[in-house]
C-alpha positions as CSV (number, residue, x, y, z in Angstrom):
1,M,17.3,-9.5,-56.0
2,K,20.1,-8.0,-54.0
3,E,19.9,-8.1,-50.2
4,K,18.8,-4.8,-48.7
5,N,22.0,-3.4,-47.1
6,S,22.6,0.1,-48.6
7,F,21.7,3.6,-47.5
8,L,20.3,6.4,-49.5
9,V,21.1,10.0,-48.7
10,V,18.6,12.5,-50.2
11,G,20.6,15.7,-50.2
12,A,24.1,14.4,-50.1
13,D,25.5,17.6,-51.7
14,S,24.4,19.7,-48.6
15,L,26.6,20.4,-45.5
16,V,24.8,17.7,-43.4
17,G,24.4,15.3,-46.3
18,G,28.1,15.6,-47.2
19,G,29.2,14.9,-43.6
20,L,26.9,11.9,-43.5
21,A,28.2,10.5,-46.8
22,R,31.8,10.8,-45.6
23,A,30.9,9.0,-42.3
24,L,29.1,6.2,-44.2
25,A,32.1,5.8,-46.6
26,K,34.5,5.8,-43.7
27,R,32.6,2.9,-42.1
28,G,32.6,1.0,-45.4
29,C,28.9,1.3,-45.8
30,Q,27.4,1.2,-49.3
31,Y,25.2,4.2,-50.1
32,Y,23.5,6.1,-52.9
33,A,23.2,9.9,-53.2
34,T,20.4,11.7,-55.0
35,T,21.0,14.7,-57.3
36,R,19.1,16.9,-59.8
37,R,22.3,17.4,-61.8
38,R,22.1,14.9,-64.5
39,E,25.7,15.5,-65.7
40,T,26.9,14.1,-62.3
41,L,24.9,10.8,-62.4
42,N,26.7,7.5,-62.0
43,E,26.1,4.1,-60.4
44,R,25.8,5.7,-56.9
45,R,24.5,9.1,-57.8
46,I,20.9,8.8,-58.9
47,F,18.4,11.3,-60.2
48,L,15.6,12.7,-58.0
49,N,13.4,15.6,-58.8
50,F,11.1,16.7,-55.9
51,E,8.8,18.5,-58.3
52,S,8.2,15.5,-60.6
53,D,4.9,13.6,-60.4
54,E,6.8,10.4,-61.3
55,K,7.1,8.1,-58.3
56,F,10.7,7.7,-57.1
57,K,11.7,4.1,-56.8
58,V,14.3,3.2,-54.2
59,P,17.2,1.0,-55.4
60,V,16.4,-2.6,-54.5
61,D,19.3,-2.9,-52.1
62,V,18.5,0.2,-50.0
63,K,17.3,-0.5,-46.4
64,H,17.3,3.0,-45.0
65,V,16.8,6.5,-46.4
66,F,18.0,9.8,-44.9
67,I,16.0,12.9,-46.0
68,V,18.5,15.7,-45.6
69,A,17.3,17.9,-48.5
70,A,15.2,21.0,-47.6
71,A,14.9,24.7,-48.2
72,T,16.7,26.0,-45.1
73,N,17.4,29.7,-45.8
74,Y,15.3,31.6,-43.2
75,D,14.7,34.6,-45.5
76,R,13.8,32.4,-48.5
77,C,11.3,30.5,-46.3
78,E,9.6,33.8,-45.4
79,T,9.1,34.9,-49.0
80,D,9.5,32.1,-51.6
81,P,6.4,30.0,-52.2
82,L,8.6,27.3,-53.7
83,A,10.5,26.9,-50.3
84,H,7.1,26.3,-48.6
85,K,6.1,23.8,-51.3
86,I,9.4,21.9,-50.9
87,N,9.3,21.8,-47.1
88,V,5.6,21.3,-46.5
89,E,4.3,19.4,-49.6
90,L,7.0,17.7,-51.7
91,T,9.3,16.4,-48.9
92,P,6.4,14.8,-46.9
93,K,5.1,13.3,-50.2
94,L,8.5,11.7,-50.8
95,V,8.6,10.3,-47.3
96,D,5.1,8.8,-47.7
97,S,6.3,7.1,-50.9
98,L,9.4,5.8,-49.3
99,L,7.5,4.3,-46.4
100,Q,5.1,2.6,-48.8
101,Q,8.2,1.0,-50.4
102,G,9.1,-0.7,-47.1
103,V,12.3,1.1,-46.2
104,T,13.1,2.8,-42.9
105,V,13.4,6.6,-43.0
106,T,15.2,9.4,-41.1
107,F,13.8,12.8,-41.6
108,I,16.1,15.7,-40.6
109,S,14.4,18.5,-38.7
110,T,15.4,21.5,-36.6
111,N,15.7,22.8,-33.1
112,S,13.8,25.9,-34.2
113,V,10.5,24.0,-34.0
114,F,10.7,24.6,-30.2
115,G,10.8,28.4,-30.6
116,G,13.9,29.0,-28.6
117,E,12.3,30.0,-25.3
118,Q,12.4,26.6,-23.6
119,P,15.8,25.4,-22.2
120,W,16.9,22.0,-23.4
121,P,13.5,20.7,-24.8
122,N,13.4,16.9,-24.9
123,E,12.6,14.8,-27.9
124,D,8.8,14.6,-27.3
125,D,8.2,18.1,-25.8
126,P,5.5,20.3,-27.4
127,H,6.6,22.6,-30.3
128,A,6.3,26.4,-30.5
129,P,7.6,27.4,-34.0
130,A,7.7,31.1,-34.6
131,I,9.6,31.7,-37.9
132,A,8.5,30.5,-41.3
133,Y,11.2,27.9,-41.6
134,A,10.3,26.4,-38.2
135,I,6.6,26.4,-39.0
136,Q,7.2,24.7,-42.3
137,K,9.4,22.0,-40.6
138,D,6.8,21.5,-37.9
139,D,4.1,21.1,-40.5
140,A,6.3,18.6,-42.3
141,E,6.8,16.6,-39.2
142,K,3.0,16.4,-38.6
143,S,2.3,15.4,-42.1
144,I,5.0,12.7,-42.1
145,L,3.8,11.3,-38.8
146,K,0.2,11.2,-40.1
147,A,1.3,9.3,-43.2
148,A,3.3,6.8,-41.1
149,R,0.3,6.2,-38.8
150,E,-2.1,5.7,-41.7
151,L,0.3,3.2,-43.2
152,R,0.9,1.6,-39.8
153,V,4.7,1.9,-40.1
154,E,5.6,4.3,-37.3
155,N,8.2,1.8,-36.4
156,K,10.0,2.6,-39.7
157,L,10.3,6.4,-39.1
158,N,12.4,8.6,-37.0
159,I,12.7,12.4,-36.9
160,V,16.1,13.8,-36.0
161,R,16.3,17.4,-35.0
162,L,19.6,19.3,-35.1
163,T,21.2,22.4,-33.6
164,K,23.7,24.6,-35.4
165,I,26.3,22.7,-37.5
166,M,29.8,24.2,-38.0
167,E,32.3,23.5,-40.8
168,K,35.6,25.2,-41.2
169,N,34.2,27.5,-43.8
170,T,31.0,28.3,-41.9
171,S,30.5,32.0,-41.3
172,P,31.9,33.8,-39.3
173,V,34.8,31.4,-38.6
174,P,37.0,32.1,-41.7
175,S,36.7,35.9,-41.3
176,W,37.6,35.6,-37.7
177,F,40.7,33.5,-38.4
178,E,41.8,35.9,-41.1
179,S,41.3,38.9,-38.9
180,W,43.3,37.3,-36.0
181,T,46.1,36.4,-38.4
182,K,46.3,40.1,-39.3
183,G,46.1,41.2,-35.7
184,K,42.7,42.7,-36.1
185,A,39.8,42.4,-33.7
186,V,36.5,40.6,-34.4
187,Q,33.1,41.6,-33.2
188,P,31.0,38.6,-32.1
189,F,27.4,39.0,-31.0
190,H,26.2,38.7,-27.4
191,D,22.6,38.4,-28.5
192,L,23.1,35.4,-30.8
193,I,22.9,32.1,-29.0
194,F,23.5,28.6,-30.4
195,A,24.6,25.1,-29.4
196,P,27.2,24.3,-32.1
197,M,28.2,20.9,-33.3
198,S,30.8,19.9,-35.9
199,V,29.7,18.5,-39.2
200,E,32.0,15.5,-38.6
201,F,30.1,14.8,-35.3
202,V,26.7,15.1,-37.0
203,G,27.8,12.8,-39.9
204,E,29.0,10.1,-37.5
205,A,26.0,10.4,-35.3
206,L,23.6,10.1,-38.2
207,A,25.5,7.1,-39.5
208,T,25.1,5.5,-36.1
209,I,21.4,6.3,-36.1
210,G,21.1,4.6,-39.5
211,E,22.9,1.5,-38.4
212,K,21.1,1.2,-35.0
213,F,17.7,2.3,-36.3
214,V,15.4,3.5,-33.5
215,S,12.0,4.9,-34.4
216,G,10.5,8.1,-32.9
217,N,12.0,11.5,-32.2
218,L,15.7,11.9,-31.7
219,H,18.0,14.9,-31.1
220,L,21.6,15.8,-31.9
221,S,22.8,18.9,-30.0
222,G,25.9,20.7,-28.9
223,A,26.3,20.3,-25.1
224,D,26.8,24.1,-24.6
225,N,24.2,26.8,-25.1
226,I,26.5,29.7,-25.7
227,S,26.7,33.2,-27.3
228,Y,29.0,33.9,-30.3
229,V,31.1,35.9,-27.9
230,E,31.7,32.8,-25.8
231,F,32.4,30.9,-28.9
232,A,35.0,33.4,-30.1
233,I,36.7,33.3,-26.7
234,A,36.9,29.5,-26.9
235,L,38.4,29.6,-30.4
236,A,40.8,32.4,-29.4
237,K,42.0,30.5,-26.4
238,K,42.7,27.4,-28.5
239,L,44.7,29.4,-31.0
240,N,46.5,31.5,-28.4
241,V,44.9,34.6,-29.8
242,D,45.1,37.8,-27.6
243,P,41.7,38.2,-25.9
244,K,41.9,41.9,-26.7
245,L,41.2,40.9,-30.4
246,I,37.6,40.1,-29.3
247,T,35.3,43.2,-29.2
248,P,31.8,42.0,-28.2
249,T,28.8,43.7,-29.7
250,T,25.2,42.8,-30.6
251,A,23.3,42.3,-33.8
252,T,20.9,45.0,-32.5
253,E,23.7,47.5,-32.1
254,K,25.0,46.6,-35.6
255,G,21.5,47.0,-37.1
256,I,21.6,43.4,-38.4
257,H,18.3,41.5,-38.7
258,I,18.6,37.9,-37.6
259,A,15.4,35.9,-38.2
260,F,15.9,33.4,-35.4
261,K,17.5,34.6,-32.2
262,P,16.6,32.0,-29.5
263,R,17.2,32.4,-25.8
264,F,17.9,28.7,-25.7
265,S,19.3,26.8,-28.7
266,G,20.4,23.5,-27.2
267,L,18.3,20.3,-27.3
268,G,17.8,17.7,-24.6
269,M,19.1,14.3,-25.7
270,K,18.0,12.0,-22.9
271,R,16.0,9.6,-25.1
272,T,18.6,9.7,-27.9
273,T,21.5,8.9,-25.6
274,E,19.6,6.1,-23.8
275,L,18.7,4.4,-27.1
276,T,21.8,5.1,-29.3
277,G,24.6,5.9,-26.9
278,I,25.2,9.3,-28.7
279,K,25.9,12.1,-26.3
280,P,25.9,15.9,-26.9
281,Q,29.1,17.3,-28.4
282,G,31.1,19.6,-26.1
283,I,32.3,23.0,-27.2
284,N,36.0,21.9,-26.8
285,D,35.5,19.1,-29.3
286,V,33.8,21.6,-31.8
287,V,36.7,24.0,-31.4
288,D,39.3,21.2,-31.9
289,Y,37.6,20.2,-35.1
290,L,37.5,23.8,-36.4
291,V,41.2,24.5,-35.8
292,K,42.5,21.1,-36.9
293,K,44.8,21.3,-39.8
């Protein structure tokens, strides 16, 4: 039997999963990725169907599994029963099965479980979920923790909550860049608050968490709790864009419904930093990543 030394990324085709896979590859780590697309299967891409009753068996050399896959669209979580089933029933069932197989597990969760009214909630602070997606992730956390306790393997599980993740093609960044190139103004929202991180930072941080496995609750967060107006100003400054090409407005003024509009988006990382050495990512580093050629 092979020695357990590989990682498994469930949801490697997603934004976060892709960033994690790249970080693992960069470090020379062996990893598998799951997929439902049979035509893409190979030695390292293995089939996993959440909706199947067949028990998923982890490759014998896997020591740690990252559960990145989820139904994350806010509107879908409000209306689609399958989204609820994926987040609240099928994913916890998979985690239970993985823990029974003796591997360590990282379950990816969200800052929205805190509701957005509490500034910089710490890893073990009480939750106050308000939207369907947050309620589903909160329910999933409870179910997963219950299973770990019953199996007496709490030391093999951690839950990592994330704030907003930015890639170069993440809206509204591409449209802002295009508008500025044409000398046109953009209209960022004052009433949309977030604590952005780059996908590169998140991938590297998760890889570190996998290598330095620490059980319990962990957080990955941007260091700055800012509005999209402040974010646009930071980007414009880096690109030497005329500040006049930023015309602040609000989602309310535009008549745009946004399901999750927190007053506070950032997460406290005291425990995470003490145990892993990972610190929140500053806005300047996020901007540098987004404008990097």
